[in-house]
N, C-alpha and C positions, 0 to 999 in steps of 0.2 A: 094272361097274354103278355109276352115280352115287349118291352118298349123297343122300337127299331133303333139301330145305331145310326146316329146322324154324323156325317163327315163334315167337318168345317171346310170352308172354302179357302183357307189360308195356304195357298200353294205358292211359295216364293222361289223363283228360279234365279239363276245367276244372270241377272239383268244388268247391263251396263247403262249408266246414266250418261247419255251422249253429251250432255252439257259440260261435264267436267271429267268424264272418263272413269269416275269411281264406280266400283261395283259392290254388290252385296255378295260376299264370298261364301258364307254359309247359308244354306237354304232350309226351309221348313217343308217337310213332306206333309202329306195329308194327315191331319190330326183328328182324333176322335174327341169331339167336343163333349161327349158324355162322360169322359174320364176326368178326374180331378186335375191332372196335369194339363189336359186340353182346355179345360175351362179357365184355369189360371193363366195360361198362355194367351187365350182369347181375350181375357180381361186386360192383360198387360198391353196387348197390341192395340186395343181400342182406347186405352187411356190417353187423353190429350195432355194431361198435366205431367210435365217431365219428372218432377220429384215423386209423384205417386206411381208413375210407371216404373221408375227405378226400384222402388220398394217391392213392387210385384215381381220384377225380374230377379231381384236378389232373393226373394222368397222362392221362386222357381229354382234358381241355381242351388239354393241350400237344400231343397227337398228332392230335386231330381237331377243330381249332377251327372248321371249317366244316360239321361234321356237324349234321344237323337237330335233334339232341338237345341241342345245346350250350346253348340257353336254359335248359332244365331243369337241366342240370349246373351252370350258373352260379348258378342260384337256390339249389341245395343248398350250393354253395361259399360263397355270400354268408351264408346262415344260419349256417354253421359258423364262418366268420371272425368274425362278430359275437359269437357265443357265446364264442369264444376271445379276444375283445377285441383282435383283430388289425385295427386300424383301416385301415392302409394297404392291405392286401390286400382288405379288404371294399370300400373306396372304389374300388379298381381294377376289381373285378368289377362293382360297382354301375354304374360308367360304361359298361362293356360291355353290361350289360343295358339301360341307358337308350337305347343306340344301336340296339336291335333291337325289333321289334314282338313281342307286343303290349305297350303301356305298362302298367306294373303298379304299383299303389299299394303293394302289399306290399314289393316290391323297393325302391321309392323310400324307404319308411319305414325299412327296414333300412339303407339307405345313409345316411339321415339320422342314424341311431343311430351309425354309424361316424364321421360328421363330428363328432358330439357327443363321442365318445371321443377324437377327435383334438384337441378343444377349439379348433377353427379357426372363428372367427366368419364368415368369408366362405363356407366350405363349409356351415356350418349354415344360413346365409341362403339359399344356393343350393338345398340339398336340402329345406329347409323349404318353399320356394316350389314346388318341383317336386312334392313329396308332396301339398301342399295342392291344387294344380291337379288332380292325378289323383283325389284323394279327392272333390273337388267334382264332378267328372265322374260319378263313381259315384252320388253323392247325387242328381244331376240326371237320372240315367238313368230312362227310363220304366218303369213297372211292366209286367212281361210279361203277355201275354194268356193264356198257358197256366197253368191253376190250380196245377198241380203245381210250378211254378217260382216262385210268388209268395213262398212262405215263405223260400226261399233268397235271393231278391231283397231282402226286408225285412231279413234278417240282414246281407246285404252292405252295404246302405245304412246300417244302424245302425253297423256296423263302420267304414265310411268317415267317418261323422260323428265318431266317437271319434278316428280318425286325424287328421282335420282340426283338432280341438281340440288334439291333441298337437303338431301343427306350430306352433301359437301358443305353447304352453308351451315348445317348444324354443328359440324366439327369446327369450323372456323369461328362461329359465334361462341361456342363453349370455350374455345381456347382463349378468346378475348376476355371471358368472364372469370376463368379460374385463376386464383393467385399462385397456384403451385407451378413453378416453371417446368418441372419434369412432366406433369400432366399436360401442360401446354404443348411441350415438344412431342409427346406421344400422340396427341390429337392431330397436330399438324403433320406429323410423319404419316399418320394413317390417311390423311387427306392427300398427301403427296403420292403415296403408294397407290391410292385409288385412281387419282387423275392428276398426273404431273402438269397438265395444262389447265387445271381448274382456275377460274377467274378469282376464286377466293384464296387459292394458294398464292397467287401473285400479290394479293393484298396483304397476306400474312407473313411475307418473307422477313420483314423487320421484326415482327413479334417472335417469330421462330428463332431468329438470330439472337435476340436478347434472352429468350428462354434457354437456349443452349449455354449462353454465357453464365446466367444465374445458376444453372444446374451443374456448372463445372465441366460441361462437355465442350471443351475448347477446340478439339479437333473437328467436331461437327460444326462449330461456329465458323471456323476458318474455311472449311469446305463449302459451307453455304454461302459465305461471303465471296469466295472465288467464283462460285456458280453465278452469283448475282452480278459480279463484275463482267463475266463472260457474256451474260445476257443483257448487259447495259442497264441493270436495275439496282446497282449497289447504292446504298446511302452512305452518309458521312461516317456513321459508326462502323460500318463494315470496312470502309476504306482505312479508317484509323487502325483497326485491329490488324488488317493485312499489312499496312505499312510498318507497324510496330513489330510484327512477326518477321518481316523481311529485314528490318534493322537488326534484330537479334541474330538472324541467320547471315547477316552481311551480304545480302542479295541486293547490290546497289541498283541494278537495272529496275527491279520491281519497286524498290523504295521510291525512286524518283517518278516512276509511272503513277504510283498510287498517290503520292503527295501532290503531284501536279493536278491530278484529277480531283483530288480533295479540295484544293484551292479553287479550281474551276467551278465545281458544283456548289460549293459553299458561297462563293461570291454571287452566283446566279440564282440561288434559292430565294424565293419570296418569303416574306414573314408569314408564318401560319396564322390563320384567323384565331383571335382570342389570346394570342401571346403578346405580352407587353413589349414595347420597343426596347426597354432596358434589358429584359431577359433575352430577347432575340439577339441583341447586340453582344451580350455577354457570351452566348452560346457560339456565335460566329467567331468572335475573337479567340475563344478557347480552341475551337477546331483549327482555325488558321494558325494560331500560335504553335500548336502541336505539329501541324504539317510542316511549317518552316523549320521548327526545331529538329524534327527527324531528318529532313532533307539536309540541313546544315550539319548535323552530327555525322551523317554518312560521308559527306564531303570532307569533314575534318578527319575522320578515320582513314580516308584515302590519301590524306596529305594535300588535298586541294583546298588550300587555305583561303584563297580569294573567293571561291564559290561558297565556302563555308561561312566566311565573313558576311557575304551578301544575304544569305538566308537567315543566319542567326541574328543579324541586325533587324531583319523584318520580324523575327520571332520575339525579340526582347520586349517591346512595348505591349505585345499581346499576351505575354505570360507574366506580366507584372504581379498579378495576384496569385500566381502558382508557386507556392513556397517550395515545392518539390523540384521544379524544373528551372526556375529563374536563376538560382545560383550556378547550376551547371551551364546554362547558356552564357552567363557572364564569364565563367572560367574558360569555356571553349573559345569565346571571342577574344579573351585576353591572350591565350596561347597562339591563336591564329594570327592576331595582329603582331605579336612578338616575332613569329616566323616570317611575317611580311615586312619586318623591320619598321613597323609603326609603333615605336617604343612608347611614346606618350599615350597613345590609344591603349596599348597593352597595360600600362600602369593604371590607367583610369578604370579599366575593367577589373583588373586584379583588386584594386582598392574597393570597388563596389562589392565584389565577391567576398572579400575578407571581412566586410562589415556585416555579413549575414551568417548566422549560425547554420551550418550545413556540412555535409561530408567534404565539401570543397574548400571550406574556410581555412584550414591549417595550411594546405598546399598553396592557396592563393596568397596567404600572408607571407609564407616563405619565399615565393617567387617575387612578390612585390619588394621584399627586402633585398633580394639579390639584384633586381633591376636597378633600384636606387643606388646600390653599391657600385654597380657597373656603369651606370649612366648618370652623370651629375647634371643638375639643373632641371630635373623633372619636377613637375608640380605635384 
């Protein structure tokens, strides 16, 4: 007499957990508990010890990779690997799930978490995009006509919205962690493309700007700085770069707009928490010195010597330690004062400039000699 076939009662449907909107994407059809695979799966599903359960699931995946239950098994394995911080195994299973229907936002997000554990910018970028794509499909899904399904649909959509926001955060967080400026820029560009209004993009503007500079993408750095200025979000470093670029282009209007704004926000900026008073004072003085120097130099180039003298005098004590700029400030002050017929002042500045080894030393020495020959009684 043949033993009757017993059907196990493990029928898992696509049920939404209303509490958080997560769903079990892959389902188990009715399984024959009399078969070896059915028995193994039954044993795995009943195992309460996580480590032992994972061993059974791995055994099933190894022996029955084409079984109709494999999607469900991979999902359980993926969750277990993520909990165990086993990034490589989680990524491998995530790839397998991605290759089989149905596409699942939960599995994609778990694989994204594995990429984050791996600290791999390229993988984070890839799985952030994949997860966002699937989350947005859920958000765009039509409301069901059946009344008893509406509540679950709302929970699912709300969950997908949260996941979509998380994918933006993942790009931002990875950009902060990676030391490669090119990878930083790629991650933040992906974030900008996905959601130009992302709260994380607003926080990352400064990081993105510095990444462009370090990567040698100066045109992108300038463009980003200008966008930040237009949005009222520019920081001191952005304004310095814009002012310097305008000085090179001899765009006087922009130079003085940027340097005036630079002085304003630098003087108003509070000292960041954890920064020593001396370090903060040094940074402020450096920024203010550069701002007054660029403004004064532009006035000098225009032949507006009184205005140049005013700004350059403010710059001088602030650039005292700047061996690259201080000699030039002294030289410009000397010539401006000479043109304003403040001869003793001009001589003093030329003397100070001539005492410092720099590209301006020889000309300052020559001009100082000429002034003493022309005007007697100078100190």
